N, C-alpha and C positions, 0 to 999 in steps of 0.2 A: 473813494469807492468806485468800482466799475459801473458801467451803465446797467449791466445785468443785476448787480447787487442792489442798485437803486430801485430797479423795477420789482425785485423780489420784496424789498422793504415796503414799497407802496402796496403791493398785493397783500402783504400781511396786515397792513394798516386798514385797508378796505375790508378785509375779512373780519377784523376785530370790531369795527364800528358798524358793519352790516350794510354798507352802501358804497357806491362808486364815487370817487373823488375826481377822477380824470377820464376824459374820452381819449382813446388811442386812435389817432388819425394819421395813417401812413407813418412818417418818421417824426411825428410830433405828438404832444399831448396837450390838451386844453382842459380847463377846469369844468366840472359839471356844475349845475346850479347849487348843489350842496357845497361843493368845493369853493364856489364863489362866495357863499354866505359865511363860511367859517374861516376862509383865508385871512381876512383882516384881523380877526380875533387871535388866530394862531400867530400871525406875524407880530401883533402887539405883545403877545405873551413872551415870544422869544426876545423882542426888544427889551421888555422889562427885565428878563433874566440877564441879558447882556449888560444892561445899565447897573443892575445890582452887583454883578461881579466887577464891573469897572469901578464902582464906588469902593468895593472892598479892596481892590488892587491899589487904588489911589490912596485910601486911608492907610493901608499897610505900608506903602512905600514912602509916605509923608511923615511917619513917626518912627523913631528908633528908640526902643526902651532897653536900657542897660542895667543889669543887676550886679552889685558887688558889695563887699563888706563896708561898714562904716568908716573904718580907718583908711582903707584903700581909696574910698571915694573922697574923703576930706583931705588926706595928706598927699595924694598923688593925682587923682583923676579930675577933681572938681576944678582946680585952677588952670588946667590945661584944656578942658573940654570946650571952652569958648573958641579956641583956635580951630577945632574941628567944625564947630557950628558956623564959623565964618567961611570955611571952605565949602560947606553945604548949606547955604542960606535957605533953601527950600525944604530942609529937613528939620522937623522938630525933634529935639533930643530930650528924653526923659531918663532921669537917673533914679533907679530904685535901690535904696541902701538898706541892707539887712544882713546880719551875720548868719542867718539861716540860708540853706541852699534852696533856691527856687525850683519849682517843678515846671519845666517848659510846656508840658502837656496841659497844665492847669492855669498857670499864671501868664499874663500877657507880657512876656519878656522876649526880646529878640536875641540878645547875647548876654553872657554872664562872664564875670572874671572870678575864677575859683582857685582855691589853694588845695593842692593835693600832691602826692609824691609821684603820680604818673598820670598820663592822659585819662580823661573821664570816659568810661566805657559807654558806647552808644551815642556819643556826641563827637562832633568835629572839634579837635583840640589843637590850639596853637600856643607854643611856649612863649611866655612873656618875660618872666624873671624868676630867680631863685629867692627863697625866703632865707636870708642870712641874718642870724640873730646875734646880739651882743649887748652887754650892759652899757647903758648911757646915763649920764647925770649932768646936772648944771655945773658951770664953772664955779659958782659960789659954794655949792655942796662939796666939790672936790677940794676947794681951797680950805675948807674946814676939816678935810680928811686927807691930808697929803701923804699918808703912809701907804698908799696902795702900790704894791710892787708885784704881788702875785694874785692868782685867783682866790687863794685862801684869804688874803687880806681883804679883797673886795667882798667876799661872802660874809665877812665878819661885820660889815657895815649895814645900816638900815636899808632894807630892800622893799620896793613896792610889790604888792601881790607876791609875797615871798613863797607862797605855796604853789605858784605856777610851775608846771612840769618843765618849762623851759629852763628854769634855774638849775635844776638837777642835771639836765642834759648838758647845759653850758659848763657847769662846774666839772663834770666828768671829762668833757673834751678839753677843758683848759688845764687839767691836771691838778685839780684841788683835791689831792689824795687825803682821805680820812675825814673830809668835810661831809657832814650830814645835815639834812634840813632840821632835824630836831635840836641840834646844838647851836644853830646859827640864829642871830637876832632877827626878829620880824617886826615890821612896822604894823600899826593898826589899820593901815590902808589896804583893803582888798578891792581892787577895781575890776570892772567887767570887760574892759576893752583896752587895746593898745592906745587908743586915742586919749583916754582918761589917764593912763599910766604915763604917757609921754608928757602930757601937760603938767601932771603932778611932779614929774622929774624936773621939768624946766622951772617949776616954782620952788625947787630945792627941798622937796619933801622926802627924798630918798633916791636910790638907784633903780631904774627900770630896765627890764630886759626887753628889747624892741627889735623889730624888723628894720634893718639898716636902710633898705631901699625906700621905705616909706617915711624916713626921717632925714633924708639927705639935705633938705633945705635947712633944717635946724642944725645939722652938723656943720654945714658950710658957713652958716651965719655965726656959729659959736654958741648958740643958745643951748646946745647939747654937746657933750664931749664923750668920746670913747676912752675911758681911762686905761684900758689894756688893748691897744689897737691890734695886737698880734693874735688875739683870741676872739675869733668869730667863726661860726660854722653854719652850714646850710641845713635847713629843715623844710622840705617840701618845695613846691614851685607854684607860681601863678600861671594860669592858663586862660586864654580866651576861648570860650566854648559856645557852641550853638548846635541846634538839631541839624542833621544832614540835609533835610529838605529845604533848609534856608541857605544852603551853601552858595547858590548863585544869585541871591538877592543883591541888587546893586548897593543898597544901604549897608548890608553886612560886609560886602567887599570893600566899600569905602572906609568903614570904621576899622576893619582889620588892617588895611594899608596904612591908615593914619597912626594907629596905636603902635604898630610895629616900627614905624619911622621914629616915634617918640622913644621907644626902647633903644633903638640904635643910637639916637642922640645921647641918651643917658649912659650908654655903654662906653662912650669915649673916655669917661673918668670912672673907672670901675676897679678899684684896688682889691675888692673881695670876690671878684668873679660872679657878681650877682646876675649879670646878663649873659653868662656863658651857657649855651643850651646843653641839655643832656645828650649823651652819646646815643646815636640811633640804636634801637633794639636790634639784636642779631636776627638775621633772616633764618628761620627754622629750616629752610631748604639747603643752607650751607653746611 
């Protein structure tokens, strides 16, 4: 503020409280007796306000809260997150797992990992990976059913959560012509999450349709097998999202940099194009 602006604000303040706070002497000002009495109290109040905001800033920068689905948390993020924690030893990391979408305005969450076909409106969105789905089963289950040659063969076998909409979409893409959900066998197992379905498939209870990116370790170790490796298709994408006002927070920048590096490392072995980003949206000005 200019000197004139400061003088004007002082004048307004004195008019508001009804007494002088300063003596104007030549080119300086000194406190009046009233000014001297209240100055320590006012200074203390400003110090308390400054301390309060310092505490808020420190608390906010010392904790990173991440929200994501249960399967993403347990099958991809949880066993990697320790490496990020080691890079940022002064930062406490909290992982909030829920299959419901969090409300940034209501919930104390800094960043979220969400599944959608496009960037989330009103949020900063960074592409992480595609959701590429395919049927997976245990080697023991497939040894008992060696006749799988086509999508129709696979659909005729016991399937976990067989009323899941992913089954119909996969069958259509895989060319299972004439196959309908009503005519195909169903198991009695209807599970509420990929995490449960994947574990049931590893136990040999049927074929599960799963997100390949979240079961890469099980595929590499051989605990799960993709019986028809040529038939997988993308459905949606995972995005790292956060509110625009948190864009420049150091902890947000650090986490984004770390998780994008993890995605690049995974992309080295990517036969299904899981980590291929979407084409940029056309510029309406073109």
